[in-house]
C-alpha positions in Angstrom: -24.4 -6.7 9.8 -24.7 -3.0 9.3 -28.0 -1.0 9.6 -27.9 2.5 8.2 -30.7 4.9 7.2 -33.1 2.0 7.5 -31.1 -0.3 5.2 -29.4 -3.5 6.2 -26.1 -4.3 4.5 -24.5 -7.8 4.7 -20.7 -8.3 4.8 -19.1 -9.1 1.5 -16.5 -11.9 1.3 -13.1 -11.1 2.8 -13.0 -7.5 1.6 -13.4 -3.9 2.7 -16.6 -3.5 0.7 -18.7 -3.0 3.8 -16.4 -0.4 5.2 -16.0 1.4 1.9 -19.8 1.4 1.1 -20.9 2.3 4.6 -20.2 6.1 4.2 -22.2 6.1 1.0 -25.2 4.3 2.5 -25.1 6.5 5.6 -25.2 9.7 3.6 -21.6 10.8 4.1 -20.3 13.4 1.8 -16.9 11.6 1.6 -16.9 9.4 -1.5 -14.2 6.8 -2.2 -12.4 7.1 -5.5 -12.5 3.4 -6.1 -13.7 0.2 -4.4 -11.3 -2.7 -3.5 -11.9 -6.1 -4.9 -10.3 -9.5 -4.0 -8.1 -10.8 -6.7 -6.1 -13.5 -4.9 -5.4 -15.0 -1.5 -5.3 -12.0 0.9 -4.8 -9.6 -2.1 -7.1 -6.7 -2.9 -7.0 -4.5 -6.0 -8.1 -0.9 -6.5 -7.8 1.1 -9.7 -8.6 4.7 -10.6 -7.4 8.0 -11.9 -6.6 10.9 -9.6 -8.4 14.0 -10.9 -6.0 16.5 -9.4 -2.7 15.0 -10.8 -4.1 13.0 -13.7 -2.2 9.9 -12.5 -3.8 6.6 -13.4 -3.0 4.2 -10.6 -3.6 0.6 -9.7 -3.0 -0.7 -6.1 -2.3 -4.4 -5.3 -2.7 -4.7 -1.5 -1.4 -7.7 0.4 -3.2 -8.1 3.8 -1.1 -9.9 6.4 -3.1 -12.5 8.3 -1.5 -13.2 11.7 -1.7 -16.7 13.2 -4.1 -15.3 15.9 -6.5 -13.8 13.3 -9.6 -15.5 12.1 -9.7 -16.8 8.5 -11.9 -13.9 7.5 -10.1 -11.2 9.5 -11.4 -7.8 8.7 -9.0 -5.8 6.4 -9.2 -2.7 8.6 -7.5 -4.6 11.4 -4.6 -6.1 9.3 -1.2 -4.8 8.4 -0.7 -4.4 4.7 1.9 -4.0 2.0 0.9 -2.3 -1.3 2.5 -2.3 -4.7 1.1 0.7 -6.6 1.5 1.1 -10.3 1.2 4.6 -11.8 1.1 6.0 -15.2 1.2 9.7 -16.2 1.7 11.1 -19.7 2.8 7.6 -20.9 5.4 7.2 -18.1 5.0 4.4 -15.7 6.4 3.9 -12.2 6.2 1.4 -9.4 5.6 2.5 -5.7 5.7 0.6 -2.4 3.5 1.5 0.5 3.4 -0.1 4.0 1.1 -0.1 7.1 2.1 -1.8 10.2 -1.4 -1.4 11.5 -4.9 -1.7 10.0 -6.9 1.2 8.4 -10.0 1.4 6.3 -8.4 4.3 4.3 -7.2 3.0 0.9 -7.3 6.4 -0.9 -4.7 7.3 -3.5 -2.1 9.7 -2.0 -0.9 12.1 -4.8 2.7 13.2 -4.7 3.4 16.7 -3.2 4.3 19.0 -6.1 5.3 22.6 -6.3 2.7 25.0 -7.8 2.8 28.7 -8.8 0.8 29.5 -5.6 3.1 27.3 -3.4 6.5 26.9 -5.1 8.1 25.4 -1.9 5.6 23.0 -0.4 6.3 21.4 3.0 7.5 17.8 2.4 6.4 14.8 4.4 8.8 13.6 7.1 11.0 10.5 6.5 11.9 7.4 8.4 14.4 4.6 7.8 13.1 1.1 7.2 15.1 -2.2 7.1 14.2 -4.9 4.6 15.4 -8.4 4.2 14.3 -11.0 1.6 13.9 -14.6 2.8 13.3 -18.0 1.2 15.8 -20.8 0.8 18.3 -18.3 2.1 18.3 -14.7 3.5 19.5 -11.7 1.7 21.6 -8.9 3.1 19.7 -6.2 5.0 18.7 -3.1 3.1 18.1 0.2 5.0 16.1 2.6 2.9 14.3 5.9 3.4 10.5 6.0 3.4 8.1 8.9 3.4 5.5 9.2 6.3 2.2 10.1 4.6 -0.5 12.2 6.5 -2.6 9.0 6.7 0.1 7.2 8.7 1.0 4.9 5.7 4.6 4.7 4.7 5.8 5.3 1.1 9.1 4.1 -0.2 10.9 7.2 -1.5 11.7 6.5 -5.1 15.1 7.9 -6.3 15.0 11.7 -6.9 15.7 15.1 -5.5 13.9 14.5 -2.2 15.2 10.9 -1.7 18.5 9.4 -0.4 17.6 6.1 -2.0 19.4 5.1 -5.2 17.3 1.9 -5.8 14.0 2.0 -7.5 11.4 -0.5 -6.1 11.8 -2.6 -9.4 15.3 -3.3 -8.3 14.0 -5.3 -5.4 11.7 -7.4 -7.6 14.7 -9.5 -8.6 15.3 -10.3 -4.9 11.6 -11.2 -4.4 11.7 -13.4 -7.5 14.0 -15.8 -5.6 13.3 -14.9 -2.0 9.6 -14.1 -1.9 9.2 -13.4 1.9 9.8 -9.8 2.9 10.9 -9.1 6.5 10.4 -5.4 7.1 10.6 -3.1 10.1 11.7 0.3 11.5 15.4 0.7 11.7 15.0 2.4 15.1 11.5 1.5 16.3 9.9 3.6 19.0 8.4 1.9 22.1 4.9 2.0 20.5 5.9 0.8 17.0 6.0 -2.7 15.6 9.5 -4.2 15.5 9.1 -6.0 12.2 6.6 -8.0 10.0 7.1 -10.8 7.5 5.0 -10.5 4.3 4.7 -13.6 2.1 4.7 -11.8 -1.3 4.2 -14.6 -3.8 0.5 -14.1 -4.4 1.0 -10.4 -4.8 3.8 -11.0 -7.3 1.7 -13.4 -9.3 -0.9 -10.6 -9.7 1.7 -8.0 -10.5 3.0 -10.0 -13.5 -0.5 -10.2 -15.0 -1.1 -6.4 -15.2 0.1 -4.4 -18.2 0.1 -1.1 -16.2 2.6 -2.6 -13.8 5.2 -3.5 -16.4 8.1 -1.1 -17.1 
């Protein structure tokens, strides 16, 4: 239960609704761009349009329930893997995001672009992440470059000028189609970083297939 400005708010089923609505009910000036909604087992969905960049986005967020967590574990405490579909000027792209820890921050993070005022903006740092796809067998290990966003979330660097990666996230969908469990971790984890996590991706993939914006 949350009491704020004389109002009592009850928790909503297995979602971040309480966390997202709390700043609004408490009179905070920080307004969320969109609210998450549950669309499958441990899967949340957020859709919106970023005003600054004009990007229309849709996030499918898989929350990782640990064996020790309660059945209704709060999303802000859970690791998550996100598939984010974007469309700008008729061009669509797929993006992957990852958090090894929980966070109530689900805001869209627009790409850093050069402007007339700032033609050479400072880029976010990178880190290397290992991925392996598992099911009836195990794939080879893929080491790829990910961007470290200011929020602490990691963003797979899609191929381009600022990326060493040659593979688009859609390339890995063919692996997930046969081996739907993603084992993922830092290539060289620091002492305070998680070694690796295993995300069961099937429910997220089922949702991805239903959404027109997420198709090539």
